[in-house]
C-alpha positions, 0 to 999 in steps of 0.5 A, spaced: 500 500 500 503 506 497 498 510 493 492 513 497 486 517 496 483 522 501 476 524 501 474 531 504 479 536 506 476 539 513 481 540 519 481 532 520 482 530 512 487 536 511 491 534 517 490 526 516 493 527 508 499 531 511 501 526 516 500 520 511 504 524 506 510 525 512 509 518 513 511 516 506 505 515 502 503 518 495 497 522 497 492 525 492 486 529 496 479 531 494 474 536 496 468 539 493 472 545 492 479 547 491 482 549 498 486 556 498 492 553 502 498 549 499 499 542 500 505 538 499 501 533 495 496 533 489 489 536 491 483 536 486 476 538 486 471 533 486 463 532 487 464 527 493 456 525 492 457 523 485 458 515 485 461 515 478 466 520 480 468 516 486 469 510 482 474 513 477 478 516 483 479 509 486 481 506 480 488 508 481 489 508 488 491 502 493 487 505 499 482 510 500 481 514 507 474 518 507 474 524 512 467 525 510 460 526 513 458 519 516 452 519 511 457 519 505 461 513 507 457 507 505 457 509 498 465 510 498 466 503 502 462 500 496 466 503 491 472 501 494 470 494 495 468 494 487 475 496 486 478 491 491 482 496 495 483 498 502 478 502 505 478 507 512 474 512 515 472 515 522 465 514 522 461 513 529 455 511 525 453 504 527 448 502 521 454 504 516 459 500 520 454 494 520 453 495 512 461 495 511 462 489 515 457 485 510 462 488 505 468 485 508 466 478 507 467 478 500 472 484 500 479 483 496 482 489 501 481 491 508 475 494 510 477 499 516 471 503 519 471 507 526 479 509 526 478 515 529 478 517 537 472 514 539 470 509 536 478 508 534 483 510 539 479 509 545 477 502 543 485 500 542 486 502 549 480 499 552 482 492 549 489 493 552 487 494 559 482 488 558 488 483 556 492 485 563 487 481 567 485 473 567 478 475 568 475 482 567 469 485 570 468 491 567 471 496 561 469 503 561 471 508 556 470 516 556 472 521 551 471 528 551 472 534 546 471 540 549 473 548 549 479 549 554 475 556 556 468 554 556 462 559 556 455 559 557 450 554 560 452 549 554 459 549 556 461 547 549 464 548 542 462 544 535 469 543 533 467 536 531 461 535 525 455 538 528 451 532 524 455 527 528 454 530 534 447 530 533 447 523 531 451 521 537 446 524 542 440 521 539 441 514 537 441 508 542 447 506 545 450 499 545 452 496 552 454 490 555 451 490 562 451 484 567 453 480 562 447 482 557 448 485 551 443 491 550 441 498 547 440 504 552 438 511 551 443 516 549 444 522 554 443 518 560 447 514 566 449 520 568 456 520 572 461 525 575 469 524 573 475 529 575 481 529 570 487 534 573 482 537 578 477 539 572 470 537 574 466 533 568 460 529 567 459 523 563 453 520 559 451 515 554 452 517 547 452 512 541 457 509 537 463 510 541 464 502 543 465 500 535 465 493 535 467 491 542 460 488 544 461 483 539 468 482 541 467 481 549 460 479 550 461 473 554 468 475 556 467 482 560 461 483 564 460 490 563 462 495 557 460 502 556 462 508 553 460 515 555 461 522 552 464 527 557 462 534 558 462 540 563 457 540 568 450 542 566 451 540 558 447 534 558 441 537 561 441 543 556 441 538 550 436 534 553 432 540 554 433 542 546 432 535 543 426 533 547 422 539 550 423 543 544 422 537 540 429 538 535 430 531 535 425 531 530 429 536 526 436 533 526 439 537 520 436 544 523 438 542 530 445 541 527 445 548 524 442 552 530 448 549 535 454 550 530 451 557 529 451 558 537 457 555 539 462 555 533 469 552 533 475 554 537 482 553 536 484 552 544 480 546 545 482 540 549 481 532 549 480 528 555 481 520 555 479 516 561 479 509 560 478 504 566 478 496 567 477 492 573 478 485 574 482 479 577 490 478 576 493 472 579 487 472 584 487 479 586 482 484 584 485 491 581 483 497 577 487 499 571 486 506 568 489 510 562 487 517 563 490 523 558 489 530 557 491 532 550 491 539 547 493 543 541 500 541 538 504 542 532 503 536 527 505 536 520 508 543 521 502 546 523 498 548 529 493 543 530 487 543 535 486 537 539 480 534 536 483 534 529 490 531 531 487 526 535 482 523 530 487 524 524 493 521 528 489 515 530 487 513 523 494 514 520 497 510 525 492 504 523 494 505 516 501 505 517 500 499 521 497 496 515 502 498 510 508 495 514 504 488 515 503 489 523 495 489 521 491 484 516 490 487 509 484 483 508 477 483 511 474 487 517 478 490 522 476 491 529 479 497 533 480 492 539 485 488 534 490 493 534 495 492 539 496 499 543 504 498 544 505 497 536 500 503 535 504 508 539 511 506 536 508 508 529 511 515 526 504 518 527 501 514 533 507 516 537 504 523 538 499 520 543 505 518 547 507 525 548 
């Protein structure tokens, strides 16, 4: 795998393409409109909703990375499957991932959705903690992408896709509870967490577990994923979506939210993953707790959410190229060894 097409040049897509270029890949990137900035790789305009255009682009590469809204990913995955090339994306959408899983059963290349922060890196960490026990009774994954200096009752800024956030807040959430696989409502199971003295709240949102319930049913008694926000956010969002009935108008909800809370440069990503279990007859708890802030990546200052998301998928692509991961079928994030991930050129950013 050497030639890769990157579709979508938002903050995450542009940085992922630059990191791939720095890691030795031959990159060609595409967006609806040609960006104003210069890149050290080829860039072209492309109608990303046109299936024929996508098929033409994918005919000349070894792999494709979609950094597009989740609703466009299945068409791209289908085109990648037809072309016999590797496919990677960042989606948190469960239905899209399930469809890609079906495609992978007859794929010539690797189908690897959910390679972002959560799902993605959080699952890699969770799987690493689970393996440290003889028997594991729980694995709890919490991730929050937030402004460093919040304002207002919402305490938030939409540095991520508003459509993706709305999707996570409204779709049901898969968990394993007391050994039983089940679906629970989003924006519930409220809890308080402190990281570096900062008080945060956590609550259920959809998609963050990826395929972990498939993998660990019957092996881990309790697994769940929650989003972390500043205190009070969950109540505001429940009011907005349920009392004001904005859950029935998802597209408009996203427009209202990003207009009210646009992106900021000074953001922070909190990762809190904890597992409990028995090792050599003793019950113990293992934790991975990190705070990630903006850094210089690929020669430019990057927001925390952009570099953590981009670095995760690029590290996975490096591992596939280098033979550390399979090159055919379906890739689950929990199959990825954390130590190998952190030693890749790009994954090492997480260890800093």
